N, C-alpha and C positions, 0 to 999 in steps of 0.2 A: 504494497497500500505508498502510497507515494502523495507527497504533496510541493507546491508549488515551492522553490527555493528561496522567495523572502522571508516562507517561513520560519525562518533561522531570524530574521530581524526582531520578528515580534517577539518570540522567544528564544530571548538571548542564551538565558541560565538552560537551557534543553541541549542536552549534546549526542551533536548526531554527527553523522560522515555527511556532507556535500558532494554530491556526484552531475555537474556538471547544474541545469537548474531545478533540481530534483532534491529531498532531502528525504531518506531511508526514516518511516518514525517506527515499524514493527513489522518482525518476524514471528511467526507461528507456527507450527505443525499444524496442517489440517486435520479432521476423520479422515482415521481410516489410513493417514500416514504411518510408514514408513510403504505399507504392502498397496497404497492404489493412491496415486495420485489425482491432481485435479483436473475432472473434463469439459465444467465451465464455470465461469463467474461475472456475476451479475448486482449491478450499483441497484440496490432497488428506489423507484421508482420516489417513491414517500415517506420514508421511512430511514433511518440513520443506520442504514443495517450492507453488509457487503456475505451475496450468496453465495455460498460454492457449493456446486453436484460435482461428486468422485466419480469413479471409472466400475466402482461397486453400486450405481444406483441411488444411492446415498444425497442426501441435499444438508448443509446446516449453515446459519446466519452466523455469521459476528457483528458486535456491536460496536458501533465509536472506536475513537484511535485507539484506543487499546484492546480491539479487537477480543473484546469480551465474548463468550460463546452468546448467543440467545435460546435460538430453535435446534434440532436434530431430529432428520426420520426418514427413512429407507420409503422410496416410492417406485423401488421397482422389484419383484420379489426376486427374480431368477438373477441382481446385480449384473445389471448390465448400463455399461455409460451414460449419466446425464451429458446431456449430447448440444440442450441449449437449457438458461433459465431466463422467464420472462415476470412481471412484477405487474400489481392491479389493485387499486384499492386497498385491501384486508386481505387481499390475496396476493398467493403463490403460486407460476405452475412452470413444474419441472418437464424435458421431454426425453426419453429413452430413444431409441429405438423401431420401436413400437407400440409406444407407450404414451399417453401425456395424462399425468397426474396434476390434481390443481388441490391446494393446501389453503388453508388460514396461514396464515404470517407466524400466527401463535403453533404452528404443528397437524392442525389437526383433517385430516382427510375431508376435503368438498366431492369431490367427482375423478373419476379416473373415465378417459377416452381413449377407446380401441377401435382398429377400423381394417378391415380386409384388406386395403389397399395401402395401409403404412404397414412395411413389414423394416426398413431401412430408413427414418425419418433422422435427418438432420439439422433444418432449422424453422422458426417458427418467426411471426412478425403480428400485431395485432394492426384491427384495421377498424375503427368503430368499436360495434359490440362484439366482433370475428376475430376470430384469430386463425391465419392461415400457416398450415404446414407443410413443407415439402422437404425431398430429398432422393434416393437413387430408384424410388419407385414409379415415377414416372406421374405421378397425379401430386396435381396440389387439393388437400383440400380444405375449404372452409368450413371452419367452426363456429357454428354458434354458442356462444360463450354465455346465455342465459339460460337454451334448451338442454346446451351440450351433445348438439345432434348435428352432422354435418350437414350444412343446407346445400349446399355446392361442391362439386368438384370439378378442377379444369385437368383433362387427359392430355398428356404430353405427348411432343411425337417420340420416336424411338431412342435415338441420341440425345434426347434432353430431360435433363436434372435440374434439383437445385441444392446449392452448398451453401448459401447465401442470400439472404433479403436482406433489401438495404429500402428504404421508400424517401418520396422527393414529394411535394403537392403535386407532381403531373404523373406519377410511375408508379409502379410496387416495381423495383428492379432485382430481376432472379441471378442470379449470377450459378453459372455449373458449372459443375467437375469436367466439363471440355474447352471448357475458356471462353465460352460468350455468354454475353450479357443480357436476358430476356427483360424488354420493359411491358409493362401490360398494365392494362389498364386496372385502379385499386379496386374499382366496383365488381366487374364485369368478370375479371379477369382476363380478358382475349387479351391476344399478343398485337404486341403495337409495333415494334423495329428490336431489330437484334442486331446488339455491338459484338464485332468479332476481337475479343480483348487476346490473346495468347491461344496459340497452337496447340501448348500441350494444356493445363490446366491452370485455373484461376487457383491463385491463394489465399487473397483479400482484394477487395474495393467498396469505395465509402462514394455519397454524392451530399454535394453543398451546394445549394441555388442551381444554379444551370449548369455543373459541371459534375463530369464523373471519373474516377479515377480508378486504377485497378492495377494490380502488380499479379506475377503470375510462372508460368513454366511453358518456353518454348519447345516447340520438338528440335532435338538437332538437327543442323545438313546434313542430308543421306541420310541418315534414318530411315527406314521404308514403313515401321511399324510405329504404331503411336502410342507406345508405352511408358511408365515411367521412367525406367532404364533410356532411355534414348531422351529423357528432356534430360534442359537444363535451366536455371534461375535467370530468367529474364534481368539485364538490370535497367530496362528502360520502367519508368510507369504511363502507362499510357493513359492520355487525355483526352474525354470525349465531350466536343457541347449537345448538350441535353436539347436548347433550342430548334438548333439547325439540321440535330443528329447525326454528327458528323464526325470522326475522330479529328486530334490538334496537335501540333507541334507533341510528340512523346518528350520528355523528362530523363534523361540520365541520372543514374546516382551514383554516387561513390561507392557506396554500398550497393549489396546487395537486397534490394526492397521486397519485404516476403510478409 
């Protein structure tokens, strides 16, 4: 957990090591360590809590800068890793590859969602009173949070997957494992445009205002099979203008962006 470097100026009596612009506040082993590592981290949207999901399907919340444990509970009986955590109102939702578990922030279970089209989920995002779930299942599931029922689902093409969701005022941006980013209408989920990010795989991307940037892997020249062994980390950050739906000049990074 980090704080901006001027924290030291306001708290001169505290002894801490300053590295660049950040100050280390605390280090602690998470629940399940060292056997299980953290697989997902989320800062609560309404409370001073840090949520950590681990590789055994367990979720724990920590309170404040001292990182005091607040709640801890299991969300998957088969100990599948928690791939993403999101918070809303007084609830927390944890996603594993085949299960979505909703709990009160105190740890009390509220609801569980499972679906035949959800066997390898990787990400989720809120939209109004709904939650979109995506992954390698070639479906985007639209879950109504009020009824805990899938109200809609969008079937993807054969090579389309969703590894990361991001939202703008105009698009639901779906980053795929194939390096492409699909821009969809956030209400209907209909495909509006596709951006060719990387020839290998997408590592991460983000959107702010009318700009979208990506980093990822490119296929090595001369390799015939598009497999991870033939990928290399792309030194260029790709930049796209979402107003004109076109690529801008890539930004070369000194370090390999991931």
